[in-house]
C-alpha positions as CSV (number, residue, x, y, z in Angstrom):
1,X,-31.0,-66.7,-39.0
2,X,-29.4,-69.8,-37.6
3,X,-26.3,-69.8,-35.5
4,X,-24.8,-72.7,-37.6
5,X,-21.4,-70.8,-38.3
6,X,-22.4,-70.9,-42.1
7,X,-23.8,-68.4,-44.1
8,X,-26.6,-68.8,-46.7
9,X,-26.6,-67.1,-50.0
10,X,-27.7,-63.8,-49.9
11,X,-27.4,-63.4,-45.9
12,X,-25.8,-60.3,-45.2
13,X,-22.9,-60.4,-42.6
14,X,-22.4,-57.5,-40.2
15,X,-18.6,-56.9,-39.9
16,X,-19.0,-53.4,-37.9
17,X,-18.6,-53.8,-34.0
18,X,-19.1,-51.4,-31.4
19,X,-15.6,-50.6,-29.7
20,X,-15.7,-50.9,-25.7
21,X,-15.7,-47.9,-24.3
22,X,-12.8,-46.9,-22.4
23,X,-13.1,-47.1,-18.6
24,X,-13.4,-43.7,-16.9
25,X,-10.2,-42.1,-14.9
26,X,-7.8,-44.5,-17.1
27,X,-5.4,-42.2,-19.2
28,X,-2.8,-43.3,-21.7
29,X,1.0,-43.2,-21.2
30,X,1.7,-41.1,-24.4
31,X,2.2,-37.8,-22.7
32,X,4.4,-39.2,-19.7
33,X,6.4,-40.7,-22.7
34,X,6.8,-37.7,-25.0
35,X,7.6,-35.7,-21.7
36,X,10.4,-38.0,-21.1
37,X,11.3,-37.7,-24.4
38,X,11.8,-34.1,-24.5
39,X,13.5,-34.3,-21.5
40,X,16.0,-36.6,-22.8
41,X,16.6,-34.6,-25.7
42,X,17.4,-31.5,-23.5
43,X,19.9,-33.4,-21.3
44,X,21.8,-34.4,-24.1
45,X,21.9,-31.1,-25.7
46,X,23.4,-29.8,-22.7
47,X,25.7,-32.6,-22.3
48,X,27.0,-32.1,-25.9
49,X,27.7,-28.3,-25.4
50,X,29.3,-28.7,-22.1
51,X,31.7,-31.4,-23.6
52,X,32.3,-29.1,-26.5
53,X,32.8,-25.9,-24.8
54,X,36.5,-24.9,-24.2
55,X,36.6,-24.5,-20.2
56,X,38.3,-21.1,-20.9
57,X,35.1,-20.1,-22.3
58,X,33.5,-20.7,-19.1
59,X,35.8,-18.0,-16.9
60,X,34.5,-14.7,-16.8
61,X,36.5,-11.4,-17.1
62,X,36.6,-10.7,-13.4
63,X,38.3,-14.5,-12.8
64,X,41.0,-13.7,-15.7
65,X,41.8,-10.3,-14.1
66,X,42.3,-11.8,-10.6
67,X,44.2,-14.5,-12.0
68,X,46.7,-11.8,-13.3
69,X,46.4,-10.0,-9.9
70,X,47.7,-13.5,-8.3
71,X,50.5,-14.1,-10.8
72,X,52.1,-10.7,-10.5
73,X,52.0,-10.7,-6.8
74,X,53.9,-14.2,-6.7
75,X,56.2,-12.9,-9.5
76,X,56.9,-9.9,-7.2
77,X,57.2,-12.0,-4.1
78,X,59.8,-14.1,-6.3
79,X,61.5,-11.2,-7.4
80,X,60.8,-12.6,-11.0
81,X,61.7,-9.8,-13.2
82,X,61.1,-11.3,-16.3
83,X,57.6,-12.7,-15.3
84,X,56.6,-9.5,-14.1
85,X,57.6,-7.6,-17.2
86,X,55.4,-10.3,-19.1
87,X,52.4,-9.4,-16.7
88,X,52.9,-5.5,-17.0
89,X,51.5,-2.9,-19.7
90,X,54.2,-2.1,-21.8
91,X,56.3,1.2,-20.8
92,X,54.6,0.8,-17.1
93,X,56.1,3.7,-14.9
94,X,54.3,3.1,-11.6
95,X,54.6,-0.6,-11.5
96,X,53.1,-1.8,-8.3
97,X,55.3,-3.6,-5.8
98,X,58.3,-2.4,-7.8
99,X,60.4,-1.9,-4.6
100,X,59.0,-4.6,-2.2
101,X,61.2,-6.8,-0.7
102,X,58.4,-9.2,0.6
103,X,55.0,-9.7,-0.9
104,X,51.8,-11.9,0.2
105,X,48.6,-11.4,-1.5
106,X,45.7,-11.5,1.1
107,X,42.8,-11.1,-0.9
108,X,41.2,-9.6,-4.1
109,X,38.5,-7.3,-3.0
110,X,36.8,-6.4,-6.1
111,X,37.4,-6.5,-9.5
112,X,35.4,-4.2,-11.8
113,X,35.8,-4.7,-15.7
114,X,34.7,-1.9,-18.2
115,X,35.0,-3.2,-21.9
116,X,39.2,-3.6,-22.0
117,X,40.0,-2.0,-18.8
118,X,39.6,-3.2,-15.1
119,X,40.3,-1.6,-11.6
120,X,41.0,-4.1,-8.9
121,X,41.1,-3.5,-5.1
122,X,43.8,-6.0,-3.7
123,X,44.6,-6.1,-0.2
124,X,48.3,-7.3,0.3
125,X,51.0,-7.8,3.3
126,X,53.8,-5.7,1.8
127,X,56.9,-5.7,3.7
128,X,55.1,-6.9,6.8
129,X,52.6,-4.0,6.7
130,X,48.9,-4.7,5.2
131,X,47.8,-2.7,2.4
132,X,44.7,-2.0,0.3
133,X,45.9,-0.8,-3.1
134,X,43.8,-0.2,-6.3
135,X,45.0,-1.5,-9.4
136,X,44.6,-0.5,-12.9
137,X,44.4,-3.3,-15.9
138,X,44.1,-3.3,-19.5
139,X,43.4,-6.0,-21.8
140,X,46.2,-6.1,-24.5
141,X,46.2,-8.8,-27.4
142,X,43.6,-10.8,-25.3
143,X,45.4,-10.9,-22.2
144,X,45.2,-8.7,-19.0
145,X,48.3,-6.7,-18.0
146,X,48.6,-4.5,-15.0
147,X,49.4,-1.0,-15.5
148,X,49.4,0.9,-12.7
149,X,48.9,1.5,-8.8
């Protein structure tokens, strides 16, 4: 065979070439690209869920009870009978702070929720004297109400 660049009739042409082996230690970027794509998808899912969920969904029942306690003490301190009534269970007999002349919430020490009932340990300054009280709360119509002391 003469290397003239021409092929004579009947001459076989070899089109198969041997690929060059990949150098040892060299890796492809495919696993890294795939991992980055998975991370990006997870980040997008988390962002969408965070943006579409109501902020109220992120509040625990303990926090909801604590909020009602704080509102209740504030209403008692302002002698706001209508607001107190809206935060109390219907027909409450032993309403906490019912006779207080002045009251300040010091701390909500502990909230224990068990289904639709809760116990709350509250420290208040009541008429100048610090007291730790345990109040009961009940969930009625999706709202927590103070029921007794």
